C-alpha positions as CSV (number, residue, x, y, z in Angstrom):
1,M,107.4,100.8,83.7
2,W,104.4,102.0,85.7
3,G,105.5,105.6,85.2
4,A,106.2,105.1,81.5
5,L,102.7,103.6,81.0
6,L,101.1,106.5,82.9
7,M,102.8,108.9,80.6
8,A,101.7,106.9,77.6
9,Q,98.1,107.3,78.6
10,A,98.4,111.0,77.9
11,A,98.6,110.0,74.2
12,A,95.5,107.8,74.2
13,K,93.2,108.6,71.3
14,N,90.2,106.3,72.1
15,F,88.6,104.3,74.9
16,A,90.2,101.0,73.7
17,G,93.7,102.4,73.8
18,L,93.2,104.0,77.2
19,L,91.7,100.9,78.6
20,S,94.6,98.8,77.4
21,L,97.2,101.1,78.9
22,R,95.2,101.3,82.2
23,I,95.2,97.5,82.4
24,L,99.0,97.3,81.8
25,S,99.8,100.1,84.2
26,G,97.6,98.4,86.9
27,A,99.5,95.1,86.4
28,F,102.9,96.8,87.0
29,E,101.5,98.9,89.9
30,A,100.2,95.7,91.6
31,I,103.6,94.5,92.7
32,A,104.5,97.7,94.6
33,D,102.6,97.2,97.9
34,P,103.3,93.5,98.4
35,A,107.0,94.1,97.6
36,F,107.1,97.0,100.2
37,M,105.6,94.6,102.8
38,L,108.2,91.9,102.1
39,I,111.0,94.5,102.3
40,T,109.7,95.9,105.5
41,S,109.6,92.4,107.1
42,M,113.2,91.8,106.1
43,Y,114.6,94.9,107.8
44,F,112.4,95.5,110.9
45,T,111.3,93.6,114.0
46,R,107.7,92.7,114.5
47,E,107.4,95.5,117.0
48,E,108.7,98.0,114.5
49,Q,106.7,96.9,111.5
50,P,103.4,98.8,112.2
51,T,105.3,102.1,112.4
52,R,107.4,101.4,109.3
53,I,104.5,100.3,107.2
54,S,102.5,103.4,108.4
55,A,105.4,105.6,107.3
56,W,105.4,104.4,103.7
57,Y,101.7,103.9,103.4
58,A,101.0,107.5,104.7
59,F,102.4,108.8,101.4
60,N,99.2,107.7,99.8
61,G,97.6,110.6,101.7
62,I,100.4,112.9,100.7
63,G,99.7,111.8,97.1
64,V,96.1,112.7,97.5
65,A,96.9,116.1,98.9
66,G,99.6,116.6,96.3
67,G,97.3,115.4,93.6
68,G,94.8,118.1,94.6
69,L,97.5,120.8,94.3
70,I,98.7,119.3,90.9
71,G,95.1,119.1,89.7
72,Y,94.5,122.7,90.7
73,G,97.7,123.9,89.0
74,I,97.0,121.9,85.8
75,G,93.5,123.2,85.7
76,N,94.9,126.7,85.2
77,I,97.2,125.6,82.4
78,K,96.1,127.1,79.1
79,G,98.0,124.7,76.8
80,S,97.3,122.8,73.7
81,L,96.5,119.6,75.6
82,Q,93.5,118.6,77.7
83,S,94.1,119.0,81.4
84,W,93.9,115.3,82.2
85,R,96.7,114.6,79.7
86,Y,99.0,117.0,81.5
87,E,98.2,115.2,84.7
88,F,99.2,111.8,83.4
89,L,102.5,113.3,82.0
90,V,103.4,115.0,85.3
91,V,102.5,112.1,87.6
92,G,104.0,109.5,85.3
93,A,107.3,111.4,85.1
94,F,107.5,111.6,88.9
95,C,106.7,107.8,89.2
96,A,109.4,106.9,86.6
97,A,112.0,109.0,88.3
98,W,111.3,107.4,91.7
99,G,111.4,103.9,90.1
100,I,114.9,104.7,88.8
101,A,116.0,105.9,92.2
102,L,114.8,102.7,93.8
103,V,116.7,100.5,91.3
104,L,119.9,102.4,92.1
105,L,119.5,102.9,95.9
106,L,117.3,100.1,97.4
107,P,119.3,97.0,98.6
108,N,118.0,93.5,98.0
109,S,118.4,92.4,101.6
110,P,120.3,93.3,104.8
111,R,123.2,91.2,103.5
112,T,123.7,93.5,100.5
113,I,122.9,96.9,102.0
114,W,125.6,99.5,101.2
115,G,127.2,101.8,103.8
116,F,127.3,99.2,106.6
117,S,130.3,97.2,107.8
118,H,130.2,93.4,107.9
119,D,129.7,93.5,111.7
120,E,126.8,96.0,111.4
121,K,125.1,93.8,108.8
122,L,125.4,90.8,111.2
123,V,123.8,92.9,113.9
124,M,121.0,93.9,111.5
125,I,120.4,90.2,110.8
126,A,120.7,89.1,114.4
127,R,118.1,91.5,115.7
128,M,115.6,89.8,113.4
129,R,116.0,86.5,115.4
130,R,112.9,87.1,117.6
131,N,110.7,87.5,114.5
132,Q,110.9,83.8,113.9
133,T,109.9,84.4,110.3
134,G,113.2,83.3,108.6
135,I,115.3,85.2,106.2
136,E,115.2,86.0,102.5
137,Q,115.1,82.9,100.3
138,R,115.4,83.1,96.5
139,K,114.2,79.5,96.0
140,I,110.5,78.9,95.7
141,N,109.1,76.4,98.2
142,W,106.0,74.8,96.7
143,G,105.1,73.2,100.0
144,Q,104.8,76.7,101.6
145,I,102.7,77.9,98.7
146,K,100.3,75.0,99.2
147,E,100.1,75.7,102.9
148,A,99.4,79.4,102.2
149,Y,96.4,78.5,100.1
150,L,95.1,76.0,102.6
151,D,95.5,78.3,105.6
152,Y,92.2,79.8,106.6
153,K,94.0,83.0,107.7
154,T,95.1,83.6,104.1
155,W,91.4,83.8,103.1
156,L,90.5,85.9,106.1
157,F,93.2,88.4,105.0
158,T,91.8,88.2,101.4
159,L,88.3,89.0,102.7
160,L,89.7,91.8,104.8
161,G,91.5,93.2,101.7
162,F,88.2,93.1,99.9
163,V,85.9,94.8,102.5
164,S,88.5,97.4,103.3
165,N,88.9,98.5,99.7
166,V,85.2,98.6,98.8
167,P,85.2,102.0,100.6
168,N,88.6,102.9,99.1
169,G,87.5,102.3,95.5
170,G,84.5,104.6,96.0
171,I,86.4,107.3,97.8
172,S,89.3,107.2,95.3
173,N,87.2,107.3,92.2
174,F,84.2,109.3,93.3
175,S,85.5,111.7,96.0
176,T,85.7,114.5,93.5
177,L,82.2,113.9,92.3
178,V,80.8,113.6,95.8
179,I,82.6,116.9,96.8
180,Q,81.5,118.6,93.6
181,G,78.0,117.5,94.3
182,L,78.0,119.4,97.6
183,G,78.1,122.6,95.5
184,F,81.7,123.3,94.7
185,D,83.2,124.0,91.2
186,T,85.8,121.9,89.6
187,L,88.9,123.8,90.7
188,H,87.7,124.2,94.3
189,T,86.9,120.5,94.4
190,A,90.5,119.8,93.5
191,L,91.6,122.0,96.4
192,L,89.2,120.3,98.8
193,G,90.9,117.1,98.1
194,I,94.0,118.4,99.9
195,P,92.4,118.2,103.4
196,Q,91.3,114.7,102.6
197,G,94.9,113.6,101.9
198,V,96.2,115.4,104.9
199,L,93.7,113.7,107.1
200,V,94.7,110.3,105.8
201,V,98.3,111.0,106.9
202,I,97.0,112.1,110.3
203,W,94.8,109.1,110.7
204,I,97.6,106.7,109.8
205,G,100.1,108.6,112.1
206,L,97.6,108.4,115.0
207,G,97.1,104.7,114.4
208,A,100.8,104.1,114.5
209,L,101.2,106.1,117.7
210,A,98.3,104.4,119.4
211,N,99.6,101.0,118.5
212,K,103.1,101.9,119.7
213,Y,102.0,103.1,123.2
214,M,99.2,100.7,123.9
215,P,99.9,97.3,125.6
216,A,101.3,94.5,123.6
217,N,98.9,92.6,121.3
218,S,96.6,95.6,120.8
219,R,96.8,95.8,117.0
220,T,93.4,94.4,116.4
221,L,91.8,96.6,119.1
222,V,93.5,99.7,117.6
223,S,92.3,98.8,114.2
224,A,88.7,98.3,115.5
225,I,88.8,101.7,117.3
226,F,89.9,103.5,114.1
227,M,86.9,102.0,112.2
228,I,84.5,103.9,114.5
229,P,85.1,107.4,112.9
230,T,84.6,106.1,109.4
231,I,81.4,104.3,110.4
232,A,80.2,107.5,112.1
233,G,81.1,109.6,109.0
234,A,79.3,107.3,106.6
235,L,76.2,107.4,108.9
236,G,76.3,111.1,109.1
237,F,76.7,111.6,105.4
238,L,73.7,109.3,104.8
239,L,71.4,110.9,107.4
240,A,72.4,114.6,107.2
241,P,70.1,116.9,105.2
242,D,71.1,117.5,101.6
243,D,71.6,121.2,102.2
244,A,74.0,120.6,105.2
245,Y,77.0,121.0,102.9
246,I,79.7,121.7,105.4
247,G,78.5,119.0,107.8
248,R,78.3,116.4,105.0
249,L,81.8,117.4,103.8
250,I,83.2,116.9,107.4
251,C,81.4,113.5,107.5
252,F,83.0,112.5,104.2
253,Y,86.4,113.5,105.5
254,L,85.8,111.3,108.6
255,T,85.4,108.2,106.4
256,G,89.2,108.2,105.8
257,S,90.0,106.8,109.3
258,Y,89.7,103.2,108.0
259,Q,93.2,103.8,106.4
260,A,94.8,103.5,109.8
261,S,93.1,100.2,110.4
262,F,94.1,98.8,107.1
263,V,97.8,99.8,107.6
264,I,97.9,98.0,111.0
265,C,96.2,95.0,109.3
266,L,99.1,94.9,106.8
267,S,101.5,94.5,109.8
268,L,99.5,91.5,111.0
269,I,100.5,89.8,107.8
270,T,104.2,90.6,107.9
271,S,104.4,89.7,111.6
272,N,102.2,86.6,111.5
273,T,103.4,84.8,108.4
274,G,106.6,82.7,108.4
275,G,108.4,81.3,105.4
276,Q,109.5,83.4,102.4
277,S,107.3,81.7,99.8
278,K,104.2,81.6,102.1
279,K,104.7,85.3,103.0
280,M,104.9,86.2,99.3
281,I,101.5,84.5,98.6
282,V,99.7,85.9,101.7
283,S,101.0,89.4,101.0
284,G,99.8,89.1,97.5
285,M,96.4,87.7,98.4
286,I,95.3,90.6,100.6
287,W,96.1,92.9,97.6
288,F,94.2,90.5,95.4
289,G,91.2,91.0,97.6
290,A,91.9,94.8,97.6
291,C,91.8,94.8,93.8
292,I,88.5,93.0,93.7
293,G,87.1,95.5,96.2
294,N,88.3,98.4,94.1
295,I,86.8,96.9,91.0
296,A,83.4,96.2,92.7
297,S,83.1,99.6,94.5
298,P,82.3,101.9,91.5
299,F,79.2,99.8,90.6
300,F,77.6,101.0,93.9
301,Y,77.8,104.6,92.8
302,R,74.8,105.0,90.5
303,P,74.7,108.1,88.2
304,E,71.0,108.7,89.0
305,Q,71.8,108.9,92.7
306,A,74.2,111.9,92.3
307,P,75.3,113.9,94.2
308,S,74.3,111.9,97.4
309,Y,75.2,108.4,96.1
310,H,73.2,106.7,98.9
311,L,73.9,103.2,97.6
312,G,77.7,104.0,97.3
313,I,78.0,105.4,100.8
314,G,75.8,102.6,102.1
315,S,78.2,100.0,100.6
316,L,81.0,101.9,102.4
317,L,79.1,101.6,105.7
318,V,78.3,97.9,105.3
319,A,81.9,97.1,104.3
320,N,83.2,99.1,107.3
321,C,81.0,97.2,109.7
322,I,82.2,93.8,108.3
323,E,85.8,95.0,108.6
324,F,85.2,96.1,112.2
325,C,83.9,92.6,113.1
326,L,86.8,90.9,111.2
327,F,89.4,92.4,113.5
328,F,87.8,90.6,116.5
329,V,87.7,87.4,114.4
330,F,91.5,87.8,113.9
331,R,92.0,88.5,117.5
332,Y,90.2,85.3,118.6
333,A,92.0,83.2,115.8
334,F,95.5,84.3,116.8
335,K,94.8,83.7,120.5
336,W,93.5,80.2,119.7
337,E,96.6,79.5,117.5
338,N,98.9,80.6,120.3
339,R,97.3,78.2,122.7
340,R,97.9,75.4,120.2
341,K,101.5,76.5,119.8
342,E,102.1,76.3,123.5
343,Q,100.6,72.8,123.7
344,Q,102.8,71.8,120.8
345,R,105.9,73.1,122.6
346,Q,105.1,71.2,125.8
347,E,104.7,68.0,123.8
348,L,108.0,68.5,122.0
349,R,109.8,69.3,125.3
350,A,108.3,66.1,126.8
351,A,109.7,64.1,123.9
352,G,113.2,65.6,124.5
353,H,113.4,67.8,121.3
354,D,115.5,70.9,121.1
355,I,113.1,73.8,120.5
356,T,115.1,76.8,121.7
357,A,114.4,80.1,119.8
358,N,117.9,80.1,118.3
359,S,117.4,76.7,116.7
360,T,114.5,78.0,114.5
361,A,115.1,81.7,114.2
362,F,116.6,81.8,110.7
363,L,115.1,78.6,109.2
364,D,112.8,79.0,106.3
365,M,109.9,77.6,108.2
366,T,106.3,78.7,108.0
367,D,104.4,79.9,111.0
368,K,102.6,76.6,111.2
369,E,105.8,74.6,111.0
370,N,107.8,76.6,113.6
371,P,107.0,75.6,117.2
372,N,108.5,78.8,118.5
373,F,106.3,81.0,116.4
374,E,103.9,83.2,118.4
375,Y,101.2,85.2,116.7
376,V,100.7,88.9,117.5
377,Y,97.3,90.4,117.6
């Protein structure tokens, strides 16, 4: 549906029609990332999730780079339609084709995956025991939904989604205008979007590697480290002379490092939320915050400030600094929660309760309900 609606936008005749189609396409697009997070948490252990989420999220960078190539190619088409209409048709067709492929090839759960024997499926499920996040449940648990909205961590993730996507909204919507404002024509601006996308892939890949080889419970530290280049890039873009075109372009490219931090943050949700219904809500709430951030961001880019957009880049800098601090808030919060869990386990053992890991591994319990749950940070 998302692809079909993108293609339909090529036929828009006025602002009202285009706006309606954009709203509908956004509604269908909104389910993609939360769904990918839930699918990742079903198939991979908590140690594997940062790398797997990085793998599929990195294709955003490939999309930016590919979009630059597509934009350059479409810009050279001398057809009867305006260039932007061709772009909606091409991208929408790719999206629709991929959606059909997912419907046909993507299994619903490890229990229904094709190409594996019964024993292999059991092994896939058994290796998820240490996650302590339960298994897929089709029934909605309203108690878990209530807990999700009352859990302070849900709102911290929502805030993180907001501040991490205030920069994203500006970079996504205004990167071409910012680059063009540095003195490049329209077609060369499209080409200069390619390095931006490639760098996003590199940043995300470096973040995944750093997280994999650093000691356990380093996710928040890795995330904070990868915020430093984007903060430095925003400062450099703001402070560099207006005629330092190459230097300002490099600084603008540096601002993409926050993508690595955001990806690792997504793995904090999949790894630290137990219970299927609660996980659905928390996964959705970070993207709710992300949507609000993307909506708010363009208002900071004032037309009269072109091409420097000091207020827009300043909003990026402030949001990045808040995000940097939030990672340490998460680190402290998860450590504090683990100390409470250990105290709870000691009390249950003293009362003679069976709290072995196997007894709770596949129960649909939330992270708060499960005494064997340990938060990673």
